[in-house]
SEMAR-242980 format. One record per residue (C-alpha): residue number from 1; x, y negated, z; residue in three letters. Coordinates in steps of 0.05 Angstrom, whole numbers. Example, Ala and Ser with C-alpha at 12.3 -4.5 7.8 and 13.67 -1.06 7.14 Angstrom:
<fikes>
FIKE pos   east  north     up code
FIKE   1    246     90    156  Ala
FIKE   2    273     21    143  Ser
</fikes>
This chain:
<fikes>
FIKE pos   east  north     up code
FIKE   1      0      0      0  Met
FIKE   2     54    -49     19  Ala
FIKE   3     98    -40    -42  Lys
FIKE   4     74   -104    -74  Ser
FIKE   5     78   -143     -9  Ala
FIKE   6    153   -147    -15  Lys
FIKE   7    176   -206    -58  Ile
FIKE   8    209   -178   -120  Lys
FIKE   9    270   -210   -153  Lys
FIKE  10    270   -220   -228  His
FIKE  11    324   -249   -273  Asp
FIKE  12    309   -310   -315  Glu
FIKE  13    294   -270   -378  Lys
FIKE  14    243   -226   -342  Glu
FIKE  15    211   -288   -312  Leu
FIKE  16    204   -319   -381  Ala
FIKE  17    170   -258   -409  Tyr
FIKE  18    124   -252   -349  Leu
FIKE  19    105   -325   -357  Tyr
FIKE  20     89   -316   -431  Asp
FIKE  21     50   -251   -423  Leu
FIKE  22     11   -264   -359  Tyr
FIKE  23     16   -336   -333  Ile
FIKE  24      0   -371   -399  Val
FIKE  25    -67   -336   -410  Pro
FIKE  26    -88   -331   -337  Leu
FIKE  27    -66   -400   -314  Trp
FIKE  28    -37   -448   -364  Arg
FIKE  29    -89   -443   -419  Glu
FIKE  30   -143   -467   -370  Thr
FIKE  31   -105   -533   -363  Phe
FIKE  32    -89   -537   -438  Asp
FIKE  33   -163   -531   -455  Arg
FIKE  34   -179   -590   -408  Leu
FIKE  35   -127   -632   -445  Ile
FIKE  36   -159   -613   -511  Asp
FIKE  37   -227   -635   -485  Glu
FIKE  38   -206   -700   -452  Glu
FIKE  39   -147   -729   -491  Val
FIKE  40   -152   -756   -561  Glu
FIKE  41    -89   -744   -601  Leu
FIKE  42    -57   -803   -636  Pro
FIKE  43    -59   -797   -711  Lys
FIKE  44     17   -803   -716  Glu
FIKE  45     80   -811   -676  Gly
FIKE  46    123   -772   -626  Arg
FIKE  47     91   -730   -571  Phe
FIKE  48    125   -703   -510  Leu
FIKE  49    103   -638   -474  Asp
FIKE  50    139   -633   -407  Val
FIKE  51    145   -565   -373  Glu
FIKE  52    123   -535   -439  Cys
FIKE  53    137   -464   -417  Gly
FIKE  54    143   -416   -475  Thr
FIKE  55    120   -468   -524  Gly
FIKE  56     52   -445   -549  Gly
FIKE  57     16   -510   -532  Tyr
FIKE  58     73   -553   -559  Thr
FIKE  59     68   -517   -626  Ile
FIKE  60     -8   -524   -624  Asp
FIKE  61     -1   -600   -614  Leu
FIKE  62     45   -604   -674  Ala
FIKE  63     -2   -564   -718  Val
FIKE  64    -64   -603   -697  Arg
FIKE  65    -29   -669   -700  Gly
FIKE  66    -13   -663   -773  Gly
FIKE  67     45   -683   -818  Ala
FIKE  68     57   -750   -784  Lys
FIKE  69     66   -720   -715  Val
FIKE  70    129   -692   -683  Asn
FIKE  71    127   -659   -615  Val
FIKE  72    185   -648   -567  Val
FIKE  73    175   -593   -515  Gly
FIKE  74    217   -598   -452  Val
FIKE  75    225   -544   -399  Asp
FIKE  76    270   -529   -340  Ser
FIKE  77    280   -456   -362  Ser
FIKE  78    329   -439   -418  Ala
FIKE  79    298   -370   -425  Glu
FIKE  80    227   -398   -434  Arg
FIKE  81    255   -446   -486  Leu
FIKE  82    288   -389   -524  Ala
FIKE  83    219   -357   -531  Leu
FIKE  84    189   -424   -552  Ala
FIKE  85    240   -434   -607  Arg
FIKE  86    228   -364   -632  Gly
FIKE  87    153   -377   -636  Lys
FIKE  88    164   -442   -675  Ala
FIKE  89    210   -406   -723  Asp
FIKE  90    162   -349   -735  Val
FIKE  91    104   -397   -746  Gln
FIKE  92    149   -443   -788  Met
FIKE  93    130   -505   -748  Val
FIKE  94    191   -549   -756  Ser
FIKE  95    155   -610   -724  Arg
FIKE  96    158   -576   -656  Ala
FIKE  97    228   -578   -625  Thr
FIKE  98    251   -559   -556  Phe
FIKE  99    304   -580   -506  Gln
FIKE 100    321   -566   -433  Arg
FIKE 101    310   -617   -378  Ala
FIKE 102    280   -624   -309  Leu
FIKE 103    213   -660   -307  Pro
FIKE 104    241   -715   -262  Asp
FIKE 105    304   -725   -304  Asp
FIKE 106    286   -731   -378  Leu
FIKE 107    340   -746   -428  Asp
FIKE 108    301   -799   -466  Phe
FIKE 109    302   -875   -468  Thr
FIKE 110    247   -920   -443  Val
FIKE 111    184   -920   -487  Gly
FIKE 112    200   -866   -537  Glu
FIKE 113    134   -828   -541  Phe
FIKE 114     63   -842   -566  Asp
FIKE 115     33   -788   -522  Leu
FIKE 116     63   -756   -460  Val
FIKE 117     35   -692   -427  Ile
FIKE 118     63   -659   -365  Gly
FIKE 119     45   -592   -336  Asp
FIKE 120     55   -601   -261  Phe
FIKE 121      6   -547   -241  Ser
FIKE 122     62   -503   -215  Leu
FIKE 123    108   -559   -191  Leu
FIKE 124    121   -567   -116  Pro
FIKE 125     78   -622    -87  Asn
FIKE 126    137   -663    -64  Asp
FIKE 127    165   -667   -135  Glu
FIKE 128    102   -692   -170  Ile
FIKE 129    109   -767   -157  Glu
FIKE 130    179   -773   -184  Glu
FIKE 131    163   -730   -244  Ala
FIKE 132    102   -773   -259  Leu
FIKE 133    144   -836   -257  Glu
FIKE 134    191   -805   -307  Glu
FIKE 135    133   -788   -355  Leu
FIKE 136    111   -860   -351  Ile
FIKE 137    181   -886   -363  Arg
FIKE 138    188   -851   -430  Val
FIKE 139    118   -868   -455  Ala
FIKE 140    107   -927   -502  Lys
FIKE 141     66   -986   -479  Lys
FIKE 142     -7   -967   -488  Gly
FIKE 143      8   -893   -495  Ala
FIKE 144    -33   -840   -459  Thr
FIKE 145      0   -802   -403  Val
FIKE 146    -36   -738   -381  Ala
FIKE 147    -16   -692   -324  Val
FIKE 148    -41   -622   -306  Lys
FIKE 149    -49   -609   -231  Leu
FIKE 150    -77   -556   -185  Ala
FIKE 151   -109   -602   -133  Thr
FIKE 152   -133   -596    -61  His
FIKE 153   -185   -541    -52  Gly
FIKE 154   -146   -491    -94  Ser
FIKE 155   -131   -423    -62  Phe
FIKE 156   -181   -432     -5  Gly
FIKE 157   -199   -358     -3  Glu
FIKE 158   -126   -338      3  Phe
FIKE 159   -111   -388     59  Tyr
FIKE 160   -169   -360     99  Ser
FIKE 161   -143   -289     92  Val
FIKE 162    -72   -312    106  Tyr
FIKE 163    -93   -344    172  Trp
FIKE 164   -125   -279    194  Glu
FIKE 165    -63   -240    174  Ala
FIKE 166    -19   -286    216  Leu
FIKE 167    -67   -276    275  Tyr
FIKE 168    -66   -200    268  Asn
FIKE 169     10   -199    266  Gln
FIKE 170     18   -244    328  Asp
FIKE 171     47   -298    283  Leu
FIKE 172     -6   -350    297  Ile
FIKE 173     49   -398    320  Glu
FIKE 174     61   -409    246  Tyr
FIKE 175    -10   -433    233  Ser
FIKE 176     12   -507    233  Pro
FIKE 177     58   -491    174  Gln
FIKE 178      0   -459    138  Leu
FIKE 179    -44   -519    153  Glu
FIKE 180     10   -565    126  Gly
FIKE 181     13   -524     62  Met
FIKE 182    -62   -533     53  Ile
FIKE 183    -66   -607     69  Thr
FIKE 184     -3   -627     30  Asp
FIKE 185    -35   -610    -37  Arg
FIKE 186    -58   -673    -73  Leu
FIKE 187   -132   -689    -79  Thr
FIKE 188   -155   -716   -146  Ala
FIKE 189   -165   -784   -112  Ser
FIKE 190    -94   -782    -84  Asn
FIKE 191    -68   -767   -153  Ala
FIKE 192   -105   -825   -184  Glu
FIKE 193    -77   -872   -131  Thr
FIKE 194     -7   -846   -144  Met
FIKE 195    -15   -859   -219  Ala
FIKE 196    -41   -930   -207  Leu
FIKE 197     17   -945   -160  Asp
FIKE 198     66   -918   -213  Ala
FIKE 199     39   -967   -264  Gly
FIKE 200    -13   -930   -305  Leu
FIKE 201    -78   -966   -324  Gln
FIKE 202   -149   -941   -336  Arg
FIKE 203   -134   -881   -294  Val
FIKE 204   -184   -825   -288  Arg
FIKE 205   -185   -751   -270  Ser
FIKE 206   -226   -691   -291  Val
FIKE 207   -230   -629   -248  Thr
FIKE 208   -256   -561   -269  Ser
FIKE 209   -273   -509   -216  Asn
FIKE 210   -242   -444   -240  Glu
FIKE 211   -242   -373   -212  Lys
FIKE 212   -186   -321   -219  Leu
FIKE 213   -207   -249   -207  Glu
FIKE 214   -164   -192   -180  Phe
FIKE 215   -189   -120   -174  Thr
FIKE 216   -162   -112   -103  Asp
FIKE 217   -110   -136    -53  Gly
FIKE 218    -53    -98    -85  Glu
FIKE 219    -70   -126   -153  Ala
FIKE 220    -72   -196   -124  Phe
FIKE 221     -3   -193    -92  Leu
FIKE 222     27   -156   -151  Ala
FIKE 223     -1   -205   -202  Ser
FIKE 224     57   -238   -240  Pro
FIKE 225     23   -306   -229  Leu
FIKE 226     20   -297   -154  Ile
FIKE 227     85   -260   -145  Glu
FIKE 228    130   -306   -187  Thr
FIKE 229     96   -373   -179  Ser
FIKE 230     68   -376   -108  Phe
FIKE 231     88   -320    -62  Leu
FIKE 232    158   -346    -45  Asp
FIKE 233    129   -413    -24  Asp
FIKE 234     70   -382     14  Trp
FIKE 235    117   -336     53  Phe
FIKE 236    174   -386     62  Ala
FIKE 237    158   -404    134  Phe
FIKE 238    155   -331    158  Leu
FIKE 239    215   -313    202  Pro
FIKE 240    244   -254    164  Asn
FIKE 241    233   -201    110  Asp
FIKE 242    200   -153    158  Gln
FIKE 243    148   -205    177  Ala
FIKE 244    135   -218    103  Arg
FIKE 245    125   -144     91  Leu
FIKE 246     77   -136    149  Glu
FIKE 247     38   -198    131  Val
FIKE 248     33   -173     60  Gly
FIKE 249      4   -107     86  Arg
FIKE 250    -46   -146    127  Gln
FIKE 251    -66   -188     67  Leu
FIKE 252    -81   -126     26  Val
FIKE 253   -122    -95     83  Thr
FIKE 254   -163   -158     96  Ile
FIKE 255   -176   -173     23  Ile
FIKE 256   -200   -102     10  Asp
FIKE 257   -244   -103     72  Arg
FIKE 258   -276   -169     53  Glu
FIKE 259   -287   -156    -21  Arg
FIKE 260   -315    -85    -11  Gln
FIKE 261   -330    -63    -83  Val
FIKE 262   -325   -133   -114  Leu
FIKE 263   -263   -166   -144  Pro
FIKE 264   -223   -214   -100  Phe
FIKE 265   -237   -284   -127  Glu
FIKE 266   -189   -342   -120  Leu
FIKE 267   -215   -413   -131  Ser
FIKE 268   -173   -464   -169  Ile
FIKE 269   -185   -538   -176  Lys
FIKE 270   -156   -549   -246  Ala
FIKE 271   -147   -624   -252  Thr
FIKE 272   -125   -668   -310  Ile
FIKE 273    -99   -738   -291  Leu
FIKE 274   -103   -787   -349  Ile
FIKE 275    -81   -859   -357  Gly
FIKE 276    -49   -909   -404  Gln
FIKE 277     18   -943   -395  Lys
</fikes>
């Protein structure tokens, strides 16, 4: 039962393939669809897609944008970018190019892009503000800046189960850290205020209530999305590996008890933050 409770270690190439096969369809495409619904593409110019992952959405932007659009995809992972370049080559989309950079340290001059999109849905909360300021810096005056965020209220079902697991393992002393993890996540209103303070105008946000389903507790913890994107952070405050293993076992037990024959559902507040420079 506890096999998946132990945090696995993957090399960067494995992480890139897991991202492309599992995280893109389960997680990222939800946010990409919201961008498609809420953001009108300029008819020409240079677009920037920050934390582009394995490049599918960057290539889509280039194709939909047409002959007068070029899109640069930026990501922090060299292995994800290798997959992105391979996709662009196979699809013969030369107007989508890729380069490596951190979202808060982009290698572009002020005001280069006619549209700037950032996927911060998997970014640590304490890195979002600086990364947003960097998106704004490289956008042209009047350009749209759009950011993907998982906002406050996401993962509520998990946090409830996690609190019980801590209690059952006599680790309730760590509940303040869990509470901090919950309250630190930005609300949509907080994100709008942050964008206004950073200099964006006509700021608005759109939130979609999404549900992820997992067949049982084991499937939840073993999911590539959960295991590679969240579990390290969720377990970071636990005192040692044994505690992580035991808490993981408790999570599986509690989830399976609560769900009975139904899937375990995880709520996500998928938010798009939009403004103009």
